[in-house]
TIKOLLUM-293352 format. One record per residue: residue number from 1; residue in one letter; x, y, z of N, C-alpha, C, CB in turn. Coordinates in steps of 0.2 Angstrom, whole numbers, plus 5000, padded with zeros to 4 digits. Each point is the difference from the previous one (the first is absolute). Glycine has a CB too. Layout:
BEGIN
resi  resn  n.u  n.v  n.w  ca.u  ca.v  ca.w  c.u  c.v  c.w  cb.u  cb.v  cb.w
NUM  a  X  Y  Z  X  Y  Z  X  Y  Z  X  Y  Z
...
% end
This chain:
BEGIN
resi  resn  n.u  n.v  n.w  ca.u  ca.v  ca.w  c.u  c.v  c.w  cb.u  cb.v  cb.w
1  m  5339  5471  5531  5004  4999  5000  5003  5000  4994  4996  4996  5009
2  i  5001  5001  4985  5005  5001  4993  5002  5008  5000  4993  4989  4993
3  l  5000  5014  5005  5001  5010  5001  5006  5002  5006  4985  5003  4998
4  l  5015  4995  5006  5004  5002  5005  5007  4999  4998  4990  4999  5008
5  s  5011  4993  4991  5008  5000  4997  5001  5000  4993  5002  4995  5008
6  n  4993  5009  4989  5003  5002  4992  5003  5009  5003  4989  4992  4987
7  i  5006  5009  5016  5002  5008  5001  5008  4997  5007  4982  5010  4999
8  v  5021  4989  5002  5004  4998  5004  5006  5000  4996  4993  4995  5008
9  y  5004  4999  4986  5006  4997  4995  5002  5005  4998  4996  4990  4996
10  g  4999  5015  4998  5001  5006  4998  5003  5006  5003  4993  4995  4996
11  m  5006  5009  5011  5005  5003  5001  5007  4997  5004  4990  5009  4999
12  a  5010  4984  5001  5006  4999  5003  5004  5000  4992  4997  4992  5013
13  f  5000  5004  4979  5006  5000  4995  4998  5007  4997  5002  4985  4997
14  d  4997  5019  5006  4999  5009  4997  5009  5002  5002  4983  5004  5006
15  f  5014  4995  5003  5008  5001  5004  5004  4998  4998  4997  4999  5009
16  f  5005  4995  4989  5006  4997  4999  5005  5004  4994  4994  4988  5004
17  n  4998  5010  4989  5002  5003  4993  5002  5008  5003  4990  4992  4990
18  i  5007  5012  5012  5002  5007  5000  5004  5001  5005  4989  5006  4995
19  s  5013  4991  5011  5008  5003  5003  5006  4995  4996  4994  5002  5014
20  g  5003  4992  4982  5006  4997  4997  5000  5004  4993  4999  4988  5007
21  s  4998  5016  4990  5002  5003  4995  5002  5007  5002  4992  4993  4993
22  l  5007  5009  5012  5005  5007  5005  5004  4998  5002  4994  5007  5004
23  f  5009  4987  4998  5008  5000  5002  5003  4998  4997  5000  5000  5007
24  v  4998  4996  4985  5003  5001  4994  5004  5006  4997  4990  4992  5000
25  e  5000  5012  5000  5004  5008  4999  5006  5005  5001  4990  4998  5002
26  t  5008  5000  5006  5007  5004  5004  5006  4997  5003  4992  5005  5003
27  s  5008  4988  4994  5008  4997  5002  5004  4998  4993  4995  4993  5012
28  t  5001  5009  4982  5004  4999  4992  5001  5006  4997  4995  4989  4997
29  d  5013  5008  5001  5000  5007  4995  4997  5001  4994  5007  5001  5005
30  k  4993  5006  4995  4994  5002  4994  5005  4997  4992  4993  5016  5009
31  q  5011  4981  4989  5001  4995  4996  4995  4996  4999  5009  5002  5001
32  i  4990  4993  5003  4997  4995  5000  4994  4998  5004  5009  4999  4996
33  r  4988  5006  5007  4995  5001  5004  4993  4996  4996  5006  5013  5005
34  s  4993  4991  4988  4993  4995  4998  5001  4991  4999  4997  5013  4992
35  s  5010  4986  5005  5003  4992  5001  4998  4996  5006  5010  5005  4995
36  a  4991  5000  5011  5001  4998  5008  4992  4998  5000  5011  5009  5007
37  q  4985  4998  4990  4993  5000  5003  4996  4991  4996  4999  5019  5001
38  g  5005  4982  4994  4996  4994  4995  5003  4992  5002  5001  5010  4989
39  l  5004  4990  5016  5003  4997  5003  4997  4994  5005  5005  5010  4996
40  f  4993  5000  5006  4993  4997  5007  4996  4997  4997  4999  5009  5006
41  m  4996  4993  4991  4994  5000  4997  5002  4992  4998  4995  5014  4996
42  m  5008  4984  5001  5001  4994  4997  5001  4993  5004  5004  5008  4992
43  m  4998  4995  5015  5004  4994  5003  4993  4998  5006  5017  5004  4999
44  t  4978  5005  5001  4995  4998  5005  4994  4999  4998  5006  5006  5007
45  n  4992  4995  4987  4994  4998  4997  5002  4995  4994  4993  5012  5002
46  g  5010  4987  4996  5004  4997  4994  5004  4990  5003  5004  5018  4995
47  f  5001  4983  5007  5003  4994  5000  4997  4999  5010  5012  5001  4988
48  g  4988  5004  5013  4996  4996  5007  4994  4999  5002  5007  5004  5003
49  s  4990  4999  4992  4992  4998  5001  5001  4993  4997  4992  5013  4998
50  i  5010  4986  4997  5000  4994  4996  5002  4993  5006  5006  5007  4987
51  m  5003  4995  5015  5003  4994  5005  4994  5001  5005  5014  5001  4997
52  g  4984  5003  5006  4996  4999  5006  4993  4997  4998  5005  5010  5005
53  s  4994  4990  4992  4993  4996  4998  5000  4991  4997  4996  5014  4997
54  l  5013  4986  5001  5001  4993  4998  5003  4996  5009  5005  5003  4983
55  l  4997  5002  5020  5004  4997  5006  4993  4997  5005  5012  5009  4999
56  s  4983  5000  5001  4995  4996  5004  4994  4994  4998  5002  5011  5005
57  g  4998  4990  4988  4996  4994  5000  5004  4993  5001  4993  5007  4991
58  w  5015  4993  5007  5002  4993  5002  5000  4998  5007  5007  5001  4990
59  m  4991  5006  5014  5002  4999  5007  4993  4998  5005  5012  5009  4998
60  i  4983  4991  4998  4991  4998  5001  5002  4995  4998  4991  5008  4998
61  d  5009  4990  4996  5001  4993  5000  5003  4994  5003  4999  5005  4992
62  k  5008  4999  5008  5004  4995  5003  4999  4997  5010  5008  5006  4987
63  f  4990  5000  5016  4998  5001  5006  4994  5000  5005  5008  5003  4996
64  y  4987  4998  4998  4993  5002  5004  4993  4998  4996  5007  5010  5004
65  l  4996  4985  4993  4994  4994  4997  5000  4995  5006  5003  5000  4985
66  l  4988  5000  5019  4997  4995  5003  5000  4994  5000  4996  5005  4999
67  p  5002  4990  5003  4999  4993  4998  4995  4999  4994  5002  4996  5011
68  d  4994  5009  4991  4994  4999  4994  5002  5003  4994  4991  4999  5008
69  g  5013  5006  4990  5002  5003  4996  4997  5008  4998  5004  4987  4998
70  t  4995  5013  5008  4996  5008  5000  5010  5004  5003  4979  4998  5006
71  k  5018  5007  4995  5006  5005  5002  4998  5003  5008  5003  5004  4986
72  d  5003  4996  5016  5000  5003  5007  5000  5007  5003  5003  4991  4999
73  w  4993  5012  4998  4999  5008  4997  5003  5005  5006  4987  4998  4992
74  p  5010  4999  5016  5003  5005  5003  5008  4999  5002  4987  5002  5002
75  g  5015  4994  4997  5004  4996  5001  5008  5004  4994  4988  4987  5003
76  i  5007  5015  4993  5004  5001  4994  5001  5008  5003  4995  4990  4988
77  w  5000  5013  5011  4999  5008  5002  5004  5000  5005  4989  5002  4997
78  m  5010  4995  5008  5005  5002  5005  5005  4999  5000  4994  5000  5005
79  v  5009  4995  4991  5007  5001  4997  5006  5005  4998  4994  4993  5000
80  f  5002  5009  4995  4998  5007  4996  5001  5006  5005  4991  4995  4992
81  a  5005  5005  5013  5000  5008  5004  5006  4999  5004  4987  5003  5003
82  i  5014  4992  5000  5007  4997  5006  5005  5003  4993  4997  4985  5010
83  y  5004  5013  4985  5007  4999  4996  4997  5011  4999  5004  4980  4993
84  a  4992  5022  5005  5002  5007  4999  4999  5004  5007  4996  4999  4988
85  l  5003  5000  5017  5004  5002  5006  5006  4999  5001  4991  4998  5003
86  v  5012  4996  4994  5009  4999  5004  5001  5006  4994  5004  4984  5004
87  v  4995  5015  4988  5003  5006  4995  4999  5008  5004  4998  4992  4988
88  s  4998  5007  5015  4996  5009  5002  5007  5000  5006  4980  5001  5000
89  i  5019  4994  5005  5006  5002  5006  5006  5002  4996  4995  4990  5008
90  f  5007  5003  4986  5008  5000  4999  5002  5006  4999  5001  4991  4995
91  f  4994  5012  4999  4997  5007  4994  5002  5006  5008  4985  4994  4989
92  a  5012  5005  5016  5000  5007  5005  5009  5000  5005  4982  5000  5002
93  l  5019  4996  4996  5006  4998  5006  5007  4999  4996  4991  4993  5008
94  l  5006  5005  4984  5007  5002  4996  4999  5007  4996  5003  4988  4998
95  f  4994  5011  5001  5000  5008  4993  5002  5006  5002  4990  4998  4994
96  r  5016  5006  5005  5003  5004  5003  5000  5007  4996  5005  4991  5006
97  h  4988  5011  4991  5004  5008  4992  5001  5003  5005  4994  5002  4987
98  k  5009  5002  5010  5006  5006  5002  4994  5006  4998  5015  4994  4997
99  h  4981  5009  5008  4996  5006  4994  5003  5005  5003  4987  4997  4997
100  n  5016  5007  4996  5005  5006  5001  4993  5005  4994  5018  4993  5002
101  p  4978  5013  5002  4996  5003  4996  5006  5004  4996  4989  5001  5007
102  a  5017  5001  4993  5004  5003  4994  4999  4997  4995  5009  5004  5006
103  e  4990  4988  4994  5003  4998  4994  4990  4999  4995  5017  4992  5008
104  l  4979  5010  4995  4996  4998  4997  4998  5009  4996  4997  4986  5009
105  q  5008  5019  4993  4997  5007  4998  5005  4997  4990  4999  5013  5016
106  s  5004  4982  4985  5008  5000  4993  4993  4996  4996  5018  4997  5006
107  v  4976  5000  4996  4997  4995  4994  4997  5004  4996  4997  4991  5007
108  k  5004  5009  4988  5000  5001  4993  4995  4998  4996  5009  5000  5002
109  h  4984  4999  4997  4997  4997  4995  5001  5001  4994  4993  4999  5006
% end
């Protein structure tokens, strides 16, 4: 299960980073593209990681400690899996990127 979860996490992480970078690449002006890429990486892998780690640690300690002092790991994983599902549904319903192949021709590196 650990190996399988690492494989799934790695694929999801790569998909998110690559698709996010491509979105920033194709939807920003040439003059600010490198700054936008840097901001995307800082928000996802910098501030986003720190805030997510701190918030999830606080939630686990606040809501998922059993009376004997151990943590309710099945409950913890279920909450975060449901959260990921809800975010995925909202993303699928609300994100509307208008793909225009002609715009890709104008992207210069």
